[in-house]
C-alpha positions as CSV (number, residue, x, y, z in Angstrom):
1,X,-62.6,63.4,60.8
2,X,-63.4,60.7,63.4
3,X,-61.4,60.7,66.6
4,X,-60.2,57.1,66.6
5,X,-58.8,57.4,70.2
6,X,-62.3,56.5,71.5
7,X,-63.6,54.4,68.6
8,X,-65.3,51.2,69.6
9,X,-65.5,48.6,66.9
10,X,-68.9,47.1,67.9
11,X,-72.0,48.2,69.7
12,X,-71.2,45.8,72.4
13,X,-67.8,47.5,73.0
14,X,-69.4,51.0,72.8
15,X,-72.1,50.0,75.4
16,X,-69.4,48.6,77.6
17,X,-67.3,51.8,77.4
18,X,-70.5,53.9,78.0
19,X,-71.3,51.9,81.1
20,X,-67.8,52.5,82.4
21,X,-68.3,56.3,81.8
22,X,-65.6,56.2,79.1
23,X,-65.9,58.5,76.1
24,X,-67.4,57.1,72.9
25,X,-68.1,58.3,69.4
26,X,-71.8,58.6,68.4
27,X,-74.0,60.4,66.0
28,X,-75.6,63.7,67.0
29,X,-79.3,63.3,66.7
30,X,-80.9,66.3,68.3
31,X,-79.0,69.4,67.4
32,X,-80.8,71.5,70.1
33,X,-78.1,71.7,72.7
34,X,-76.1,69.6,75.0
35,X,-78.9,68.7,77.5
36,X,-81.3,67.6,74.8
37,X,-78.5,65.6,73.1
38,X,-77.3,64.0,76.4
39,X,-80.8,62.7,77.0
40,X,-80.9,61.1,73.5
41,X,-77.5,59.5,73.9
42,X,-78.5,58.1,77.4
43,X,-81.5,56.5,75.6
44,X,-79.5,55.3,72.7
45,X,-77.0,53.3,74.7
46,X,-79.7,52.1,77.2
47,X,-81.9,50.8,74.3
48,X,-79.0,49.4,72.3
49,X,-77.8,47.4,75.3
50,X,-81.3,45.7,75.5
51,X,-81.4,45.1,71.7
52,X,-78.0,43.3,71.5
53,X,-78.4,39.7,70.7
54,X,-82.1,39.9,70.2
55,X,-83.9,39.0,67.0
56,X,-86.0,41.8,65.5
57,X,-89.7,41.2,64.7
58,X,-90.7,41.1,61.1
59,X,-92.7,43.9,59.6
60,X,-92.6,47.7,60.4
61,X,-95.6,47.6,62.8
62,X,-94.2,44.8,64.9
63,X,-90.7,46.3,64.9
64,X,-92.1,49.7,66.0
65,X,-94.1,48.1,68.8
66,X,-91.0,46.2,70.0
67,X,-88.8,49.2,69.9
68,X,-91.4,51.2,71.9
69,X,-91.6,48.5,74.5
70,X,-87.8,48.4,74.9
71,X,-87.7,52.2,75.2
72,X,-90.4,52.3,77.8
73,X,-88.6,49.6,79.8
74,X,-85.5,51.8,79.7
75,X,-87.4,54.8,80.8
76,X,-88.6,53.0,83.8
77,X,-85.1,51.9,84.7
78,X,-83.0,54.9,83.7
79,X,-82.8,58.2,85.6
80,X,-82.7,61.0,83.0
81,X,-85.1,59.6,80.4
82,X,-88.4,60.7,81.9
83,X,-90.1,63.5,79.9
84,X,-88.8,62.6,76.5
85,X,-90.2,64.4,73.5
86,X,-91.6,62.4,70.7
87,X,-88.6,63.5,68.5
88,X,-86.2,62.3,71.2
89,X,-87.9,59.0,71.5
90,X,-87.8,58.5,67.7
91,X,-84.2,59.5,67.5
92,X,-83.3,57.1,70.4
93,X,-85.1,54.1,68.8
94,X,-83.7,54.9,65.3
95,X,-80.1,55.2,66.2
96,X,-80.1,52.3,68.7
97,X,-81.8,50.0,66.1
98,X,-79.3,50.9,63.4
99,X,-76.3,50.5,65.7
100,X,-77.4,47.0,66.5
101,X,-78.8,46.0,63.1
102,X,-76.4,47.6,60.7
103,X,-73.3,47.8,62.9
104,X,-72.1,50.6,65.2
105,X,-68.8,51.3,63.3
106,X,-70.6,51.1,59.9
107,X,-73.1,53.8,61.0
108,X,-70.4,56.0,62.4
109,X,-68.3,55.7,59.2
110,X,-71.3,56.4,56.9
111,X,-72.3,59.6,58.8
112,X,-68.6,60.7,59.0
113,X,-68.5,60.5,55.2
114,X,-71.8,62.2,54.6
115,X,-72.0,64.7,57.4
116,X,-68.8,64.7,59.5
117,X,-70.0,67.5,61.9
118,X,-72.6,65.0,63.3
119,X,-69.9,62.8,64.8
120,X,-69.6,63.7,68.5
121,X,-67.9,62.4,71.6
122,X,-70.1,61.6,74.6
123,X,-70.0,59.8,77.9
124,X,-72.6,59.0,80.6
125,X,-71.7,61.8,82.9
126,X,-73.2,65.2,82.1
127,X,-71.3,68.2,83.5
128,X,-73.1,69.6,86.5
129,X,-72.8,73.0,88.1
130,X,-72.1,73.5,91.7
């Protein structure tokens, strides 16, 4: 079941909440632990922010090139994204693209119906030890 207390209706709203360090719903993409997943989600919201309002190139090759360029721009700007694995990079580009293209809430609802355990709550801050 989705926790609607933190449910944004659009990717614009989700990115805004993320930037304020509020908790947002998202889709788990890594499954390899909290640090691995946090890196993916940092990338997802960073890339999504840059994709909002932009037209996507036609064709898979042009789209993939565009998404890679946006991700690399985010890596240069965002602490915490250096050293991504290929799987993390792919997960970031895939989820950010679908949040923008297909709709954030629509993506969340679809996964909640098909695989509800993948709906997680995240925020920008990652718990740190002393």
